[in-house]
N, CA, C and O of each residue as an XYZ file, in Angstrom:
468
protein
N     129.783    140.294    135.009
C     129.045    139.750    135.958
C     130.038    139.691    137.026
O     131.219    139.378    136.875
N     129.407    140.049    138.221
C     129.882    140.238    139.544
C     130.246    138.703    140.012
O     129.854    137.605    139.617
N     131.006    139.048    140.849
C     131.427    137.714    141.793
C     130.380    137.101    142.526
O     129.637    137.982    142.957
N     130.051    136.106    142.812
C     129.334    135.762    143.470
C     127.841    135.578    142.994
O     127.007    134.910    143.605
N     127.603    136.318    141.723
C     126.140    135.975    141.141
C     125.998    134.781    140.159
O     126.793    134.633    139.231
N     124.974    133.944    140.385
C     124.835    132.690    139.816
C     124.001    132.981    138.494
O     122.995    133.689    138.532
N     124.512    132.345    137.214
C     123.869    132.505    136.011
C     122.849    131.469    136.026
O     123.165    130.384    136.513
N     121.226    131.696    135.394
C     120.293    130.644    135.646
C     120.648    129.960    134.285
O     120.822    130.582    133.236
N     120.738    128.554    134.434
C     120.807    127.660    133.329
C     119.558    127.382    132.764
O     118.563    127.459    133.484
N     119.453    127.065    131.563
C     118.375    126.677    130.760
C     118.770    125.264    130.206
O     119.932    124.927    129.979
N     117.746    124.538    130.030
C     117.876    123.024    129.372
C     117.109    122.230    130.078
O     116.165    122.672    130.734
N     117.421    120.969    130.029
C     116.466    119.850    130.484
C     117.353    118.922    131.266
O     118.415    118.512    130.797
N     116.915    118.594    132.454
C     117.641    117.673    133.689
C     117.933    116.172    132.857
O     117.425    115.765    131.812
N     118.804    115.625    133.622
C     119.059    114.067    133.186
C     117.783    113.188    133.237
O     117.614    112.284    132.418
N     116.795    113.499    134.316
C     115.741    112.653    134.525
C     114.731    113.172    133.445
O     113.933    112.386    132.936
N     114.760    114.313    133.144
C     113.629    114.761    132.037
C     114.089    114.378    130.659
O     113.220    114.176    129.810
N     115.407    114.251    130.327
C     115.959    113.421    129.063
C     115.483    112.120    128.902
O     114.875    111.767    127.891
N     115.808    111.155    130.151
C     115.309    109.649    130.136
C     113.934    109.858    129.912
O     113.559    109.147    128.979
N     112.965    110.595    130.423
C     111.560    110.537    130.365
C     111.115    110.791    129.041
O     110.160    110.192    128.546
N     111.891    111.810    128.349
C     111.473    112.184    126.973
C     112.000    111.024    126.031
O     111.241    110.687    125.123
N     113.150    110.413    126.142
C     113.658    109.288    125.516
C     112.733    108.020    125.800
O     112.581    107.263    124.841
N     112.175    107.733    126.849
C     111.349    106.822    126.972
C     109.958    106.794    126.278
O     109.461    105.738    125.888
N     109.324    108.061    126.136
C     108.301    108.252    125.757
C     108.331    108.185    124.214
O     107.504    107.577    123.534
N     109.353    108.863    123.762
C     109.640    108.635    122.105
C     109.924    107.154    121.796
O     109.511    106.520    120.825
N     110.680    106.735    122.766
C     110.855    104.734    122.243
C     109.600    104.301    122.303
O     109.228    103.590    121.369
N     108.806    104.557    123.208
C     107.521    103.834    123.370
C     106.542    104.233    122.163
O     105.817    103.371    121.666
N     106.535    105.505    121.722
C     105.795    105.762    120.531
C     106.508    105.122    119.129
O     105.878    104.793    118.124
N     107.690    105.045    119.275
C     108.351    104.185    118.003
C     108.053    102.977    117.922
O     107.714    102.467    116.855
N     108.132    102.324    119.045
C     107.642    100.817    119.057
C     106.300    100.778    118.790
O     106.043     99.973    117.894
N     105.177    101.455    119.317
C     103.876    101.361    118.757
C     103.882    101.607    117.103
O     103.492    100.728    116.335
N     104.313    102.752    116.699
C     104.293    103.105    115.340
C     105.005    101.795    114.517
O     104.490    101.430    113.460
N     105.971    101.242    114.941
C     106.543    100.278    114.093
C     105.557     98.943    114.154
O     105.642     98.091    113.269
N     104.719     98.825    115.132
C     103.653     97.474    115.350
C     102.593     98.100    114.466
O     102.090     97.266    113.713
N     102.045     99.485    114.321
C     101.370     99.631    113.501
C     101.297     99.933    112.125
O     100.247    100.069    111.497
N     102.596    100.048    111.611
C     102.787    100.248    110.111
C     102.353     99.223    109.400
O     101.598     99.438    108.452
N     102.813     97.719    109.781
C     102.369     96.728    108.881
C     101.014     96.575    108.685
O     100.689     96.152    107.575
N     100.035     96.840    109.575
C      98.612     97.051    109.298
C      98.075     98.121    108.548
O      96.992     98.039    107.968
N      98.868     99.221    108.538
C      98.720    100.361    107.339
C      99.054     99.501    105.977
O      98.184     99.470    105.107
N     100.159     98.879    105.793
C     100.808     98.356    104.595
C      99.442     97.332    104.174
O      99.114     97.228    102.992
N      98.820     96.722    105.089
C      98.057     95.510    104.741
C      96.814     96.242    104.178
O      96.204     95.822    103.194
N      96.435     97.486    104.937
C      95.047     98.162    104.625
C      95.176     98.582    103.171
O      94.216     98.534    102.403
N      96.583     99.063    102.752
C      96.467     99.657    101.303
C      96.129     98.115    100.232
O      95.376     97.954     99.271
N      96.976     97.284    100.873
C      96.922     96.028     99.902
C      95.415     95.490     99.841
O      94.923     95.188     98.754
N      94.756     95.389    100.934
C      93.206     95.194    100.830
C      92.475     96.239     99.912
O      91.715     95.804     99.047
N      92.681     97.734    100.066
C      92.042     98.465     98.961
C      92.427     98.049     97.618
O      91.595     98.068     96.711
N      93.673     97.662     97.421
C      94.176     97.155     96.044
C      93.525     96.167     95.688
O      93.082     96.135     94.540
N      93.301     95.112     96.578
C      92.728     93.713     96.195
C      90.989     94.057     96.009
O      90.387     93.570     95.052
N      90.375     94.816     96.886
C      89.198     95.219     96.566
C      88.530     95.767     95.276
O      87.433     95.520     94.774
N      89.672     96.693     94.851
C      89.649     97.206     93.528
C      89.596     96.383     92.420
O      88.770     96.442     91.509
N      90.647     95.501     92.558
C      90.812     94.236     91.410
C      89.420     93.568     91.435
O      88.802     93.507     90.373
N      88.862     93.047     92.593
C      87.646     92.255     92.958
C      86.679     93.036     92.452
O      85.818     92.295     91.979
N      86.360     94.308     92.300
C      85.209     94.959     91.969
C      85.002     94.667     90.292
O      83.956     95.041     89.762
N      85.919     94.071     89.599
C      85.895     94.024     88.270
C      85.179     92.646     87.826
O      84.898     92.443     86.645
N      84.880     91.643     88.925
C      83.881     90.723     88.796
C      82.548     91.094     88.400
O      82.037     92.213     88.431
N      81.994     89.860     87.975
C      80.154     90.283     87.880
C      79.225     89.768     88.717
O      78.178     90.382     88.919
N      79.488     88.584     89.306
C      78.927     87.839     90.145
C      79.450     87.662     91.655
O      80.669     87.658     91.822
N      78.608     87.518     92.751
C      79.445     87.771     94.068
C      80.851     86.488     94.031
O      82.074     86.607     94.109
N      80.064     85.470     93.897
C      81.108     84.367     93.973
C      82.366     84.798     93.236
O      83.396     84.598     93.879
N      82.528     85.376     91.961
C      83.481     85.909     91.349
C      84.225     86.888     91.861
O      85.415     87.075     91.609
N      83.509     87.555     92.618
C      84.166     89.124     93.378
C      84.880     88.170     94.692
O      86.047     88.438     94.977
N      84.424     87.462     95.196
C      85.126     86.861     96.255
C      86.231     86.127     96.011
O      87.260     86.192     96.684
N      86.060     85.431     95.076
C      87.333     84.568     94.313
C      88.307     85.302     93.897
O      89.432     84.992     94.286
N      88.164     86.355     93.085
C      89.051     87.366     92.710
C      89.924     88.161     93.863
O      91.113     88.470     93.782
N      88.976     88.423     95.008
C      89.883     88.876     96.089
C      90.424     87.844     96.729
O      91.505     88.175     97.215
N      90.112     86.625     96.961
C      90.728     85.687     97.727
C      92.087     85.573     97.085
O      93.089     85.593     97.800
N      92.176     85.456     95.793
C      93.499     85.179     94.837
C      94.385     86.449     95.222
O      95.576     86.304     95.498
N      93.875     87.474     95.230
C      94.815     88.664     95.299
C      95.129     88.802     96.792
O      96.007     89.610     97.094
N      94.491     88.081     97.803
C      94.661     88.397     99.031
C      95.931     87.146     99.339
O      96.863     87.428    100.093
N      95.858     85.993     98.782
C      96.757     85.065     98.797
C      98.283     85.731     98.176
O      99.329     85.422     98.749
N      98.297     86.447     97.244
C      99.360     86.919     96.555
C      99.912     87.905     97.621
O     101.036     87.689     98.075
N      99.198     88.967     98.047
C      99.667     90.088     98.772
C      99.552     89.617    100.428
O      99.544     90.433    101.350
N      99.483     88.407    100.570
C      99.482     87.998    102.205
C      98.650     88.797    102.968
O      99.055     89.436    103.939
N      97.242     88.792    102.486
C      96.279     89.660    103.521
C      95.598     88.242    104.482
O      95.209     87.124    104.144
N      95.690     88.915    105.732
C      95.357     87.788    106.681
C      94.011     88.332    107.353
O      93.205     87.465    107.692
N      93.722     89.485    107.552
C      92.891     90.155    108.268
C      91.368     90.039    107.684
O      90.342     90.104    108.362
N      91.443     89.880    106.485
C      90.106     89.564    106.163
C      90.087     88.896    104.748
O      91.018     88.904    103.942
N      88.847     88.310    104.589
C      89.109     87.333    103.579
C      87.444     87.623    102.684
O      86.552     88.385    103.056
N      87.452     86.797    101.535
C      86.403     87.146    100.430
C      84.863     87.039    101.160
O      83.950     87.731    100.710
N      84.680     86.297    102.099
C      83.573     86.049    102.680
C      83.121     87.477    103.551
O      81.930     87.752    103.701
N      83.942     88.126    103.961
C      83.775     89.134    104.964
C      83.500     90.334    104.003
O      83.263     91.441    104.485
N      83.527     90.139    102.680
C      83.188     91.486    102.105
C      81.456     91.877    101.629
O      80.634     91.092    101.156
N      81.332     92.904    101.849
C      79.841     93.379    101.378
C      79.827     93.749    100.055
O      80.563     94.671     99.702
N      79.086     93.165     99.225
C      79.223     93.012     97.659
C      77.797     93.613     97.316
O      76.812     92.951     97.643
N      77.627     94.853     96.663
C      76.430     95.324     96.257
C      76.639     95.852     94.786
O      77.782     96.007     94.357
N      75.433     96.153     93.948
C      75.506     96.972     92.820
C      74.852     98.334     92.852
O      73.664     98.412     93.163
N      75.475     99.294     92.583
C      75.000    100.654     92.340
C      74.786    100.844     90.594
O      75.716    101.143     89.845
N      73.671    100.654     90.239
C      73.537    100.930     88.870
C      73.948     99.704     88.055
O      73.427     98.589     88.101
N      74.885    100.070     87.366
C      75.746     98.821     86.624
C      76.841     98.578     87.112
O      77.491     97.714     86.525
N      77.321     99.076     88.065
C      78.785     99.166     88.569
C      78.777     98.107     89.913
O      77.790     98.198     90.644
N      79.587     97.336     90.192
C      79.880     96.552     91.445
C      80.721     97.305     92.353
O      81.791     97.825     92.037
N      80.160     97.337     93.539
C      80.798     98.116     94.515
C      81.173     97.085     96.023
O      80.268     96.546     96.660
N      82.283     96.993     96.308
C      82.884     96.322     97.199
C      82.957     96.795     98.303
O      83.721     97.758     98.234
N      82.502     96.629     99.537
C      82.772     97.492    100.866
C      83.455     96.289    101.714
O      83.377     95.090    101.445
N      84.142     96.885    102.800
C      84.787     95.948    103.871
C      85.117     97.083    104.998
O      85.302     98.293    104.860
N      85.124     96.221    106.214
C      85.310     96.803    107.353
C      86.030     95.519    108.446
O      85.495     94.447    108.732
N      87.451     96.050    108.942
C      87.831     95.098    109.885
C      88.489     95.830    111.011
O      88.789     97.019    110.908
N      88.700     95.164    112.018
C      89.360     95.785    113.211
C      90.937     94.932    113.382
O      91.124     93.776    113.004
N      91.879     95.738    113.981
C      93.159     95.076    114.163
C      93.656     95.558    115.632
O      93.720     96.733    115.992
N      93.985     94.459    116.385
C      94.269     95.047    117.860
C      95.741     94.779    117.593
O      96.268     94.005    116.794
N      96.337     95.742    118.597
C      97.936     95.678    118.827
C      98.027     95.731    120.322
O      97.453     96.583    121.001
N      98.809     94.734    120.812
C      98.847     94.883    122.127
C     100.045     95.800    122.639
O     101.209     95.863    122.245
N      99.480     96.381    123.490
C     100.671     97.582    124.177
C     101.473     97.082    125.065
O     102.617     96.772    124.732
N     101.011     96.906    126.402
C     101.493     96.596    127.400
C     100.197     95.886    128.544
O      99.023     96.246    128.460
N     100.651     94.913    129.507
C      99.734     94.379    130.338
C      98.278     94.268    129.612
O      98.174     93.780    128.487
N      97.260     94.718    130.284
C      95.690     94.563    129.454
C      95.342     95.773    128.653
O      94.189     96.139    128.426
N      96.497     96.401    128.218
C      96.306     97.650    127.093
C      96.300     97.064    125.664
O      97.081     96.166    125.349
N      95.435     97.572    124.839
C      95.691     97.454    123.527
C      95.161     98.520    122.697
O      94.196     99.227    122.989
N      95.830     98.582    121.688
C      95.495     99.686    120.731
C      94.632     99.160    119.477
O      95.151     98.364    118.694
N      93.182     99.653    119.273
C      92.417     98.944    118.334
C      92.489    100.155    116.986
O      92.392    101.377    117.099
N      92.639     99.546    116.037
C      92.955    100.522    114.739
C      91.205     99.733    113.989
O      90.792     98.584    114.149
N      90.680    100.660    113.357
C      89.568    100.198    112.685
C      89.770    100.750    111.336
O      90.191    101.876    111.069
N      89.362     99.670    110.386
C      89.916    100.037    108.846
C      88.701     99.792    108.013
O      88.246     98.653    107.907
N      88.113    100.909    107.366
C      86.964    100.350    106.567
C      87.104    101.042    105.066
O      87.777    102.067    104.964
N      86.563    100.560    104.093
C      86.883    101.153    102.789
C      85.898    100.528    101.740
O      85.034     99.715    102.069
N      86.084    100.955    100.484
C      85.094    100.452     99.490
C      85.932    100.581     98.090
O      87.023    101.149     98.047
N      85.401    100.086     97.132
C      85.805     99.976     95.798
C      85.511    101.316     95.223
O      84.562    101.946     95.690
N      86.302    101.869     94.156
C      85.738    103.210     93.597
C      84.731    102.928     92.351
O      84.184    103.868     91.775
């Protein structure tokens, strides 16, 4: 390299680094708030599967409510379930929304739905 020539630098500036860290931190906080709702959804699926063993509508709701109490499910209750029969099999369906406050007037809306197998 000759004297007086400048070598081009590659990389990210300090301001760019701060911006990337800020975006990643925001995504991490949002993910940390959304993770418990996913765990609760898995618990709801498990409780719905247990409840489908019931033979009458009140029995299905009672089984679900007991499982919901054990698994600390607060987003949905037995009266929110859609219970039907397909042939000789009881099918339990559910759907609910979960809102996560992001900042100011902004919310993240998660829509969960499922049914027993």
